Structures are given as structure tokens and as C-alpha cells.
C-alpha positions as CSV (number, residue, x, y, z in Angstrom):
1,M,14.0,-0.6,-34.3
2,T,13.1,0.6,-30.8
3,S,15.5,1.1,-27.9
4,A,15.7,-1.4,-25.1
5,V,13.9,-0.7,-22.0
6,E,15.9,1.5,-19.6
7,H,15.9,1.9,-16.0
8,S,16.4,5.1,-13.9
9,T,15.3,7.1,-10.8
10,V,13.3,10.1,-10.5
11,E,12.6,12.3,-7.8
12,V,8.8,13.1,-7.4
13,N,6.6,14.3,-4.8
14,G,9.3,14.0,-2.1
15,I,10.2,10.4,-2.9
16,R,12.5,8.5,-5.2
17,L,10.6,6.3,-7.8
18,H,12.3,3.8,-10.0
19,I,11.0,3.8,-13.6
20,A,11.3,1.9,-16.7
21,E,11.0,3.3,-20.3
22,Q,11.1,2.7,-23.9
23,G,10.3,4.6,-27.0
24,R,9.6,8.1,-28.1
25,G,6.6,10.1,-28.7
26,P,3.5,11.0,-26.6
27,L,3.8,9.8,-23.0
28,V,1.8,6.8,-22.0
29,L,2.1,5.9,-18.1
30,L,1.7,2.3,-17.0
31,L,0.7,1.7,-13.3
32,H,0.8,-1.8,-11.9
33,G,-1.2,-3.1,-9.0
34,F,-0.5,-5.3,-5.9
35,P,1.6,-7.3,-5.5
36,E,3.3,-6.4,-8.8
37,S,6.1,-3.7,-10.3
38,W,7.0,-2.3,-13.7
39,Y,7.6,-5.9,-14.8
40,S,4.0,-6.3,-15.1
41,W,4.0,-4.5,-18.1
42,R,6.7,-6.3,-20.0
43,H,4.6,-7.3,-23.1
44,Q,3.3,-3.7,-23.4
45,F,6.7,-1.7,-23.8
46,G,7.8,-3.1,-27.2
47,P,4.3,-2.8,-29.1
48,L,3.6,0.7,-27.6
49,A,7.1,1.8,-28.3
50,E,7.1,0.6,-31.8
51,A,3.7,2.4,-32.3
52,G,5.4,5.7,-31.6
53,Y,4.7,6.2,-28.0
54,R,7.0,6.9,-24.8
55,V,6.1,4.1,-22.4
56,V,7.0,4.8,-18.8
57,A,6.2,2.3,-16.1
58,P,7.1,3.2,-12.5
59,D,7.5,1.1,-9.3
60,Q,4.8,2.9,-7.5
61,R,5.3,4.2,-4.0
62,G,6.2,1.5,-1.7
63,Y,6.9,-1.0,-4.3
64,G,9.8,-2.8,-5.8
65,R,12.9,-0.5,-6.4
66,S,11.1,2.6,-5.3
67,E,11.1,4.5,-2.0
68,Q,9.0,3.0,0.8
69,P,7.7,5.7,3.1
70,E,7.3,4.6,6.8
71,A,4.0,6.2,7.6
72,I,0.6,4.5,6.6
73,D,-1.0,7.7,5.9
74,A,1.7,8.5,3.2
75,Y,-0.1,6.4,0.9
76,S,-3.4,8.2,0.5
77,I,-5.1,8.6,-3.0
78,F,-3.7,12.1,-2.9
79,H,-0.1,11.0,-2.6
80,L,-0.6,8.2,-5.3
81,T,-2.0,10.6,-7.9
82,G,0.3,13.4,-6.7
83,D,3.3,10.8,-7.7
84,V,1.7,10.6,-11.0
85,I,1.4,14.3,-11.9
86,A,4.8,15.1,-10.6
87,L,6.2,12.1,-12.7
88,I,4.6,13.4,-15.7
89,H,6.0,16.9,-15.1
90,A,9.3,15.3,-14.2
91,L,9.6,13.5,-17.4
92,G,9.5,17.1,-19.1
93,E,5.9,16.5,-20.3
94,E,2.7,18.3,-19.8
95,S,0.2,15.5,-20.2
96,A,0.0,11.7,-20.6
97,V,-2.3,8.7,-21.3
98,V,-2.6,7.0,-17.8
99,V,-3.3,3.2,-18.0
100,G,-3.8,1.4,-14.7
101,H,-4.2,-2.3,-13.6
102,D,-5.7,-3.5,-10.3
103,W,-4.7,-0.7,-7.6
104,G,-3.0,1.2,-10.7
105,A,-6.3,1.5,-12.2
106,P,-8.0,3.4,-9.1
107,V,-4.8,5.7,-9.2
108,A,-5.3,6.3,-13.0
109,W,-9.0,7.0,-12.6
110,H,-8.6,9.3,-9.9
111,T,-5.5,11.1,-11.4
112,A,-8.2,11.7,-14.5
113,L,-10.9,12.9,-12.1
114,F,-8.6,15.3,-10.2
115,R,-6.7,16.6,-13.0
116,P,-8.2,16.3,-16.5
117,D,-6.2,19.2,-17.6
118,V,-3.1,16.6,-17.4
119,V,-4.7,13.3,-18.4
120,R,-5.5,13.0,-22.3
121,G,-6.9,9.6,-21.8
122,V,-7.4,7.1,-19.1
123,V,-7.5,3.1,-19.3
124,G,-8.6,0.9,-16.3
125,L,-7.8,-2.8,-16.5
126,S,-9.6,-5.1,-13.9
127,V,-11.0,-2.4,-11.6
128,P,-13.6,0.1,-13.0
129,P,-14.1,3.5,-11.4
130,V,-16.2,2.8,-8.4
131,P,-18.6,5.6,-7.3
132,R,-18.3,6.9,-3.8
133,G,-20.8,5.2,-1.4
134,P,-22.7,6.5,1.4
135,V,-20.6,4.8,4.1
136,P,-16.9,3.7,4.2
137,P,-16.0,0.9,1.8
138,L,-14.5,-1.5,4.4
139,T,-17.8,-1.0,6.4
140,A,-20.0,-2.0,3.5
141,L,-17.5,-4.9,2.3
142,G,-17.4,-6.2,5.6
143,S,-21.0,-6.3,6.2
144,V,-21.3,-8.6,3.3
145,L,-18.0,-10.7,3.1
146,G,-17.1,-10.6,6.9
147,D,-13.6,-9.7,8.5
148,G,-11.9,-12.4,6.6
149,F,-12.2,-10.5,3.2
150,Y,-8.7,-9.7,2.2
151,Q,-8.8,-6.1,2.3
152,I,-9.9,-6.0,5.7
153,Y,-7.5,-8.9,6.8
154,F,-4.9,-6.3,5.4
155,Q,-5.7,-3.7,7.9
156,E,-3.7,-4.9,10.8
157,P,-0.2,-3.7,10.4
158,G,2.5,-6.4,10.4
159,R,0.4,-9.5,9.9
160,A,-0.1,-10.0,6.3
161,D,3.5,-8.3,5.9
162,A,4.9,-11.0,7.8
163,E,3.1,-13.7,6.0
164,L,3.9,-12.5,2.6
165,A,7.5,-11.7,3.0
166,A,8.3,-15.0,4.6
167,D,8.2,-16.5,1.0
168,P,8.0,-13.8,-1.8
169,T,8.7,-16.5,-4.7
170,A,5.8,-18.9,-3.3
171,V,3.5,-15.7,-2.9
172,F,4.1,-14.9,-6.5
173,R,3.9,-18.3,-8.0
174,R,0.6,-19.2,-5.8
175,L,-1.1,-15.9,-6.4
176,L,-0.4,-15.1,-10.1
177,V,-1.6,-18.6,-10.9
178,G,-4.5,-18.8,-8.4
179,A,-6.1,-15.5,-9.6
180,S,-5.6,-16.1,-13.4
181,G,-8.2,-17.6,-15.6
182,D,-6.2,-21.0,-15.6
183,S,-7.1,-21.7,-12.2
184,P,-10.3,-23.6,-11.2
185,V,-10.7,-21.3,-8.3
186,T,-12.0,-18.5,-10.7
187,D,-14.6,-20.6,-12.5
188,P,-16.6,-18.8,-11.1
189,P,-14.7,-16.0,-9.7
190,R,-15.3,-15.3,-5.9
191,P,-14.2,-12.9,-3.3
192,W,-10.7,-13.8,-1.6
193,V,-11.8,-14.6,2.0
194,I,-9.4,-15.8,4.7
195,A,-11.2,-18.2,7.1
196,K,-10.7,-17.8,10.9
197,G,-7.5,-19.3,11.7
198,E,-5.9,-19.6,8.2
199,S,-3.1,-17.9,6.9
200,L,-2.7,-16.2,3.6
201,L,-0.6,-18.7,2.0
202,G,-3.1,-21.2,3.2
203,T,-5.4,-19.7,1.0
204,M,-3.4,-20.2,-2.0
205,P,-2.5,-23.7,-2.8
206,E,0.7,-24.6,-4.8
207,P,-0.1,-24.8,-8.4
208,D,0.6,-28.2,-10.1
209,G,2.2,-26.4,-13.0
210,L,2.4,-22.9,-14.8
211,P,-0.1,-21.6,-17.4
212,G,1.4,-20.7,-20.7
213,W,1.6,-17.0,-20.0
214,L,3.8,-17.2,-17.0
215,T,7.2,-18.8,-16.6
216,E,9.7,-19.5,-13.6
217,D,11.7,-16.6,-14.8
218,D,8.8,-14.3,-14.5
219,I,8.1,-15.5,-11.1
220,A,11.8,-14.9,-10.2
221,A,11.9,-11.5,-11.8
222,F,9.1,-10.4,-9.5
223,A,10.6,-11.7,-6.5
224,R,13.7,-10.0,-7.2
225,E,12.1,-6.6,-7.2
226,Y,10.9,-7.2,-3.9
227,A,14.2,-8.3,-2.3
228,N,15.2,-4.6,-1.7
229,H,12.6,-4.1,1.3
230,G,13.6,-7.3,3.2
231,D,11.0,-8.2,5.8
232,H,8.9,-5.2,4.7
233,A,8.8,-6.2,1.1
234,F,5.0,-6.2,1.0
235,T,4.5,-3.5,3.5
236,G,4.2,-0.4,1.0
237,G,1.6,-2.1,-0.9
238,L,-0.4,-3.2,1.8
239,N,-0.4,0.3,3.3
240,W,-2.5,1.4,0.0
241,Y,-5.2,-1.0,1.5
242,R,-4.9,0.7,4.8
243,N,-5.9,4.0,3.4
244,I,-9.0,2.7,1.8
245,D,-11.5,4.2,4.5
246,R,-9.2,7.3,4.6
247,N,-9.5,7.8,0.8
248,W,-13.4,7.7,1.2
249,E,-13.1,10.5,3.6
250,L,-10.7,12.8,1.7
251,T,-12.6,12.3,-1.7
252,A,-16.0,13.6,-0.3
253,P,-15.5,16.8,-2.5
254,F,-15.6,14.8,-5.5
255,Q,-18.8,13.0,-4.6
256,N,-20.9,12.4,-7.9
257,R,-18.4,14.0,-10.2
258,A,-17.8,12.4,-13.4
259,I,-14.6,11.4,-15.2
260,D,-14.6,13.8,-18.2
261,V,-11.7,12.4,-20.3
262,P,-11.7,9.7,-23.0
263,A,-11.6,6.2,-21.4
264,L,-11.3,2.6,-21.9
265,Y,-12.1,-0.2,-19.6
266,M,-11.0,-3.9,-19.8
267,A,-11.5,-6.9,-17.7
268,G,-11.4,-10.7,-17.7
269,D,-14.8,-12.7,-17.1
270,R,-12.9,-14.7,-14.5
271,D,-11.4,-11.6,-12.7
272,V,-12.0,-11.8,-8.9
273,V,-12.9,-7.9,-9.0
274,R,-16.0,-9.0,-10.8
275,S,-17.2,-10.9,-7.9
276,F,-17.1,-8.1,-5.4
277,P,-20.6,-6.9,-4.1
278,G,-22.2,-4.4,-6.8
279,M,-19.3,-4.6,-9.2
280,D,-21.8,-6.0,-12.0
281,Q,-23.9,-3.0,-11.7
282,V,-20.9,-0.6,-11.6
283,I,-19.6,-2.1,-14.9
284,A,-23.1,-2.1,-16.5
285,N,-23.4,1.6,-15.6
286,L,-19.7,2.8,-16.7
287,E,-20.9,5.4,-19.2
288,H,-22.6,7.3,-16.4
289,L,-19.3,7.4,-14.4
290,V,-17.2,8.0,-17.6
291,P,-19.2,9.7,-20.3
292,K,-16.5,9.6,-22.7
293,L,-16.2,5.8,-22.6
294,H,-14.7,4.5,-25.9
295,R,-15.0,0.8,-25.0
296,S,-15.8,-1.6,-22.4
297,V,-14.1,-4.8,-23.0
298,T,-14.7,-8.3,-21.7
299,L,-12.0,-10.8,-22.2
300,P,-13.4,-14.5,-21.9
301,G,-11.6,-16.7,-19.7
302,C,-9.3,-14.2,-18.5
303,G,-8.4,-13.6,-15.0
304,H,-7.2,-10.9,-13.0
305,W,-3.8,-10.5,-14.6
306,T,-5.3,-8.7,-17.6
307,Q,-2.3,-7.4,-19.4
308,Q,0.0,-10.6,-18.7
309,E,-2.7,-13.1,-19.4
310,R,-3.8,-11.7,-22.6
311,P,-1.1,-9.3,-23.7
312,H,-2.2,-9.4,-27.6
313,E,-5.8,-8.4,-26.9
314,V,-4.7,-5.7,-24.5
315,N,-2.1,-4.3,-26.7
316,A,-4.6,-4.1,-29.6
317,A,-7.2,-2.4,-27.6
318,L,-4.6,0.0,-26.1
319,L,-3.5,1.0,-29.6
320,D,-6.9,1.3,-30.8
321,F,-7.9,3.7,-28.1
322,L,-4.5,5.7,-28.4
323,G,-5.1,6.1,-32.0
324,T,-8.6,7.9,-31.2
325,L,-7.1,10.6,-29.1
326,P,-6.4,14.1,-30.2
327,A,-2.5,14.8,-30.8
328,A,-0.7,15.8,-27.7
329,K,-0.1,19.4,-27.3
């Protein structure tokens, strides 16, 4: 019988991170996305721990119970991957398998890119590794989707922050349902664009009910994790978006470099990420970006919240992938 999930705080890279942990064995780090927390991985702890792994899910920098630096530029991709490497070492380990969903996926992919000596394997859910383009990402996206595209809308400090913090419970209920495979909005999926004069919540209608994978207790749990930062509950996560173009500048030395560690990619066919410009070509050509790709898995009828909507399929694929890796040193 495995132990229960335990919570603690770890000092890494100059900040305090809250972590949830279960099990013993080779380390598997689970990195959540926006706007989430360690709780996004609630269905993965038990199965992975029972299979003989040490499972750790942090609230990443700026999220949940973790520390939220004030400076926007404290959320660059080098800060985020630095947190991951520092956390692995703070846990007394020399290496780990790094699994990320949504924003956690780019952190996982880049950690593997920057430090293949530490990352034994990498898994991306929803977001694939995207090659660095010739122009800043927001310039490219804005030219196709306009200034209402959510990643551009998020750039103005304070605006989205206030709209989301006004009612976190409503945000989680509407966003979790609205971006799922159970929503009519994702059939087919399309980019999230806020029309001129419209608010963020205005683009997310109140759902008639909850899908089977989501409960009111789940929504309340997410909202509780955000209560810690008050009016700035979502600011830390939004600051990740405010570094998108900065990350493009910083990663110039890694242009055209492949991710040379074993990898797995999984996403739903109703995930909004798949509707982004050029994403179909990226996914079709994953083996060029990740030569050691084990599998690329598409989950029919699944939306954006991969491991929450389809925990059994995700857990099975994770265990299959983990079983192919050489023993940890």
C-alpha cells in the first residue's frame, strides 16, 4: 500500500515552491499549466506511486501555494527550467523524468533541451515542442489571429489579472468545462479570441452542468489553491505569457537544436492548442524535433485538460513510456 500524498515546501532557485509528493523510486516530476496547480495531477499520483515511482508535482513559480515574484521578467523560460533542475537536486536526485501539461509542457521540453544530462525522459501533454520561428511568436500569432488572441490579450499587466481574480470559482468552472472535449465550443476546436469590448469571462459561458470527470469539489479545490494571492491570484501565471517574446530572444542559441532524450507526446483531438496556426504541421513532424520519440498519441473526443479528462489512458501511456527507459542511475 502506498502512502498518501504529502505536502511540503522546498527552497529552489531563490524562491519557495510548494510540492505534493507520493511514492518511492525513480523521480517523476509533474508540471501543471495555466491556470492550474499540483491538483491537476490528482489522478496520476496513486497509479504512478503504486508502480514504483516517486511522484512530485510542484505548484510552479507564481502559482498556488508557491512564491510569486513581483517582476515580470522573473518568469522567463530560464527561470522556469532553472526551478525544475534545482527542484530535482533539492529532492536529493541526480535525474528525473519530466512530464508537463499546457505551459508545463514547454517547461518540460525546454528542460530536456537545456539539460539532457538531468532529464531521463520527457512527456508533453497538449503542447508539443514548437520550433523557434524567424520572428517573435506574438508577432506571428497576432498577424493571423489579431490582438484579441488570448496570449496577446494577456500582455497588458493588470487587465486579465483583475478579470480573473474577481471570481476564481467561476473562472475554473467555465474554463475547465469550456475547453474540454465535452464542450460544443471545441467541436471543432478553435483559438481563444476575445472580441473588442468583450471581457474574458464573457467569452466563457456558464456551463449547464459538469462533465463526468469534473466535480464541484474539484473546482473548489482549484479555487482554494489560488486564495493565497488575493487580487493577484492569477498574476504569476499571466506573467509566464508576458515572457513569450522574451523567451524567443533568449533561446536564440538553441535554434534548430533537437531534443535528444526519449519522449512521449499526447493530446486530445478537441484540444484548442491543435487549432493554433501551424500546429498540425508541428505535430506531424515531431520526430524531426524529437528524434527519440516513443509515441505520439491522439485521444479522440478529449479536449485541453488531457490528464484530467482521460486519466486512465494517460496513466497507461505514462507507465508504458516509463517502462521503456533505462534504470535511473
